[in-house]
C-alpha positions as CSV (number, residue, x, y, z in Angstrom):
1,M,-58.7,-52.7,-43.5
2,T,-58.3,-50.5,-46.6
3,Y,-55.2,-48.8,-47.8
4,S,-54.8,-45.8,-50.0
5,A,-51.9,-45.0,-52.3
6,P,-50.8,-41.5,-51.3
7,S,-49.1,-42.5,-48.1
8,H,-47.7,-45.8,-49.4
9,T,-44.1,-45.3,-49.2
10,E,-42.1,-47.4,-46.8
11,P,-40.9,-45.8,-43.6
12,G,-37.6,-43.9,-44.3
13,F,-34.6,-43.5,-42.0
14,W,-36.0,-40.5,-40.1
15,E,-39.4,-42.1,-39.8
16,N,-37.8,-45.2,-38.4
17,E,-35.9,-43.1,-35.9
18,I,-39.1,-41.3,-34.8
19,L,-41.0,-44.6,-34.5
20,D,-38.2,-46.1,-32.3
21,M,-38.2,-43.0,-30.1
22,L,-42.0,-43.0,-29.7
23,F,-42.4,-46.8,-29.5
24,P,-39.1,-48.5,-28.5
25,R,-38.8,-52.2,-29.3
26,S,-39.7,-54.2,-26.3
27,P,-38.0,-57.3,-24.8
28,V,-41.2,-59.2,-25.8
29,Q,-40.6,-58.4,-29.4
30,A,-36.8,-59.0,-29.2
31,G,-37.3,-62.5,-27.8
32,Q,-40.6,-63.3,-29.3
33,F,-39.4,-66.3,-31.4
34,N,-38.7,-68.2,-28.2
35,Q,-41.5,-66.6,-26.2
36,D,-44.4,-67.6,-28.4
37,S,-43.1,-71.1,-28.7
38,D,-42.5,-71.4,-25.0
39,L,-46.0,-70.1,-24.2
40,L,-47.5,-72.8,-26.3
41,R,-45.4,-75.5,-24.6
42,Q,-46.0,-74.2,-21.1
43,L,-49.7,-73.3,-21.5
44,P,-51.2,-75.8,-23.9
45,F,-54.4,-76.0,-21.9
46,I,-55.4,-72.4,-22.7
47,P,-58.0,-72.6,-25.5
48,G,-57.3,-70.4,-28.5
49,L,-53.8,-69.4,-27.4
50,K,-52.1,-70.6,-30.6
51,E,-54.8,-69.0,-32.7
52,L,-54.3,-65.7,-30.9
53,L,-50.5,-65.8,-31.3
54,M,-50.8,-66.7,-35.0
55,T,-53.3,-64.0,-35.7
56,R,-51.1,-61.3,-34.3
57,Q,-48.1,-62.6,-36.3
58,V,-50.3,-62.9,-39.5
59,H,-51.5,-59.3,-39.0
60,A,-47.9,-58.1,-39.0
61,L,-47.1,-60.1,-42.1
62,E,-50.2,-58.6,-43.8
63,H,-48.9,-55.1,-43.1
64,A,-45.4,-55.8,-44.2
65,T,-46.7,-57.3,-47.5
66,V,-48.8,-54.2,-48.2
67,W,-45.7,-52.0,-47.6
68,V,-43.7,-54.1,-50.0
69,L,-46.4,-54.2,-52.7
70,S,-46.9,-50.5,-52.4
71,N,-43.2,-49.8,-52.8
72,M,-43.1,-52.2,-55.8
73,A,-46.0,-50.3,-57.5
74,T,-44.3,-46.9,-57.1
75,Q,-41.0,-47.9,-58.6
76,P,-40.3,-46.0,-61.8
77,R,-40.8,-48.1,-65.0
78,S,-41.7,-51.0,-62.8
79,P,-42.8,-54.1,-64.8
80,L,-45.3,-54.9,-62.0
81,S,-48.1,-52.9,-63.5
82,T,-50.7,-55.3,-62.3
83,I,-50.5,-53.9,-58.8
84,N,-53.3,-51.4,-57.9
85,S,-52.3,-50.2,-54.5
86,E,-55.2,-47.7,-54.3
87,S,-57.7,-50.5,-53.8
88,L,-55.8,-52.9,-51.5
89,G,-57.5,-54.2,-48.4
90,G,-56.7,-57.0,-45.9
91,L,-58.1,-59.2,-43.3
92,S,-56.0,-61.4,-41.0
93,T,-57.0,-64.8,-39.5
94,E,-55.1,-67.5,-37.6
95,R,-54.6,-69.4,-40.9
96,G,-53.4,-66.5,-43.0
97,F,-54.6,-63.3,-44.5
98,Y,-56.9,-62.2,-47.2
99,L,-55.7,-59.5,-49.6
100,Y,-58.4,-57.7,-51.6
101,G,-57.6,-55.9,-54.7
102,T,-56.0,-56.3,-58.2
103,V,-52.7,-58.0,-57.7
104,A,-51.1,-60.7,-59.8
105,T,-50.5,-63.9,-57.8
106,E,-46.8,-64.0,-58.7
107,D,-46.3,-60.4,-57.5
108,L,-48.1,-61.1,-54.3
109,S,-46.0,-64.3,-53.7
110,R,-42.8,-62.3,-54.3
111,A,-43.9,-59.5,-52.0
112,A,-45.1,-61.8,-49.2
113,Q,-41.8,-63.7,-49.2
114,T,-39.8,-60.5,-49.3
115,A,-41.9,-59.0,-46.5
116,L,-41.5,-62.0,-44.3
117,R,-37.7,-62.1,-44.8
118,R,-37.3,-58.4,-44.1
119,I,-39.5,-58.2,-41.0
120,I,-37.9,-61.1,-39.2
121,S,-34.5,-59.7,-40.2
122,G,-35.1,-56.6,-38.1
123,E,-37.3,-54.2,-40.1
124,W,-40.0,-54.4,-37.4
125,E,-41.5,-51.0,-38.5
126,L,-43.1,-52.9,-41.4
127,A,-45.5,-54.4,-38.8
128,V,-47.2,-51.0,-38.3
129,H,-49.4,-49.5,-41.0
130,P,-51.0,-46.1,-40.8
131,R,-54.1,-47.3,-42.6
132,C,-54.8,-50.2,-40.4
133,G,-58.3,-50.5,-39.0
134,T,-56.8,-50.5,-35.5
135,N,-56.2,-46.8,-35.9
136,L,-59.9,-46.2,-36.7
137,S,-61.0,-48.3,-33.7
138,V,-58.6,-46.5,-31.4
139,G,-59.8,-43.1,-32.7
140,M,-63.4,-44.0,-32.1
141,L,-62.6,-45.2,-28.5
142,L,-60.6,-42.1,-27.8
143,A,-63.4,-39.8,-29.2
144,A,-66.0,-41.6,-27.2
145,G,-64.0,-41.5,-24.0
146,L,-63.0,-37.9,-24.3
147,A,-66.5,-36.8,-25.2
148,L,-67.9,-38.7,-22.2
149,G,-65.3,-37.0,-19.9
150,A,-66.1,-33.6,-21.4
151,S,-69.8,-34.1,-20.9
152,V,-69.3,-34.9,-17.2
153,L,-66.8,-32.1,-16.5
154,L,-68.3,-29.3,-18.5
155,P,-71.5,-27.3,-17.6
156,R,-74.7,-28.8,-18.9
157,G,-75.5,-26.0,-21.3
158,P,-75.9,-27.0,-24.9
159,I,-73.1,-24.7,-26.1
160,E,-70.6,-25.9,-23.6
161,Q,-71.5,-29.5,-24.3
162,L,-71.2,-29.0,-28.1
163,L,-67.8,-27.3,-27.6
164,G,-66.7,-30.2,-25.4
165,V,-67.6,-32.7,-28.1
166,G,-65.8,-30.7,-30.7
167,V,-62.6,-30.5,-28.7
168,A,-62.8,-34.2,-27.8
169,T,-63.2,-35.1,-31.5
170,M,-60.2,-33.0,-32.6
171,T,-58.1,-34.3,-29.7
172,A,-58.9,-37.9,-30.6
173,A,-58.1,-37.3,-34.3
174,H,-54.7,-35.8,-33.2
175,L,-53.9,-38.7,-30.9
176,A,-55.3,-41.6,-32.8
177,P,-52.3,-42.1,-35.2
178,E,-49.7,-42.3,-32.4
179,V,-51.9,-44.3,-30.0
180,G,-53.0,-46.6,-32.9
181,A,-49.4,-47.2,-33.9
182,W,-48.7,-48.1,-30.2
183,A,-51.7,-50.5,-30.2
184,Q,-50.5,-52.2,-33.4
185,R,-47.0,-52.6,-32.2
186,Y,-47.7,-54.0,-28.8
187,V,-51.3,-55.5,-29.0
188,T,-52.6,-56.4,-32.4
189,T,-49.4,-57.5,-34.2
190,A,-46.3,-59.5,-33.4
191,I,-43.2,-60.2,-35.4
192,P,-43.9,-63.4,-37.5
193,F,-40.9,-65.3,-36.3
194,N,-43.0,-68.5,-36.2
195,L,-44.7,-68.3,-39.6
196,A,-43.9,-69.8,-43.0
197,I,-45.9,-69.2,-46.1
198,S,-47.6,-72.4,-47.3
199,N,-49.7,-71.3,-50.3
200,I,-51.3,-68.4,-52.1
201,V,-54.7,-68.9,-53.6
202,A,-56.5,-66.5,-56.0
203,L,-60.2,-66.2,-55.3
204,R,-63.2,-63.8,-55.4
205,D,-64.9,-62.0,-52.6
206,A,-68.7,-62.0,-52.0
207,L,-69.1,-59.2,-54.7
208,G,-67.0,-61.0,-57.2
209,R,-64.0,-58.7,-56.8
210,P,-60.4,-60.2,-57.1
211,A,-58.8,-61.3,-53.9
212,H,-56.1,-63.7,-52.6
213,F,-55.6,-65.8,-49.5
214,V,-52.1,-66.1,-48.2
215,E,-52.0,-69.3,-46.2
216,V,-49.4,-69.7,-43.4
217,R,-48.2,-72.5,-41.1
218,W,-46.6,-72.4,-37.6
219,V,-43.0,-73.3,-37.3
220,D,-41.0,-73.7,-34.0
């Protein structure tokens, strides 16, 4: 996913209240530490279960780290001038996440540890990021579904069909942020109660641009 700086401020009090009203915390999230560990103990025969659980938790940690980095970069007279939040991008795996962009390793290490501590302490809104690729995928699915529905329900004339596609696209764009946030909160992320940060490695992507890999390990 790619993040852009203008909307990179952490959710404030009122934003948190709105998020909680729209997407209340579920019992799954509240008891997730035990639930994920219990799932692995009870269902060890399911292939890829641990990798799936870890990827969801890593995804949440990735988002939280970007929130913290972006906040650090916007602090007045911040000494952390190495952070370029306009070009940050991330990719989560079951072993950790890649962070693409110009960030000093020390700053990233501090941000990742802070993010992990804050999110498992109750700041669960940090798991949801408005620039996540989940929102784009949800928007595309919504647009395709609504456009298909409009094409079936509306008359076959080209003008009616074109209007239907336009309305479907606008409706999908309006709904995508809320539905995407719901999908992040309940499907593609999980609070990283079972993660610990093992190592952070500086590297380069395929085009030679700076990147890091934040390696994690599972803890019961």
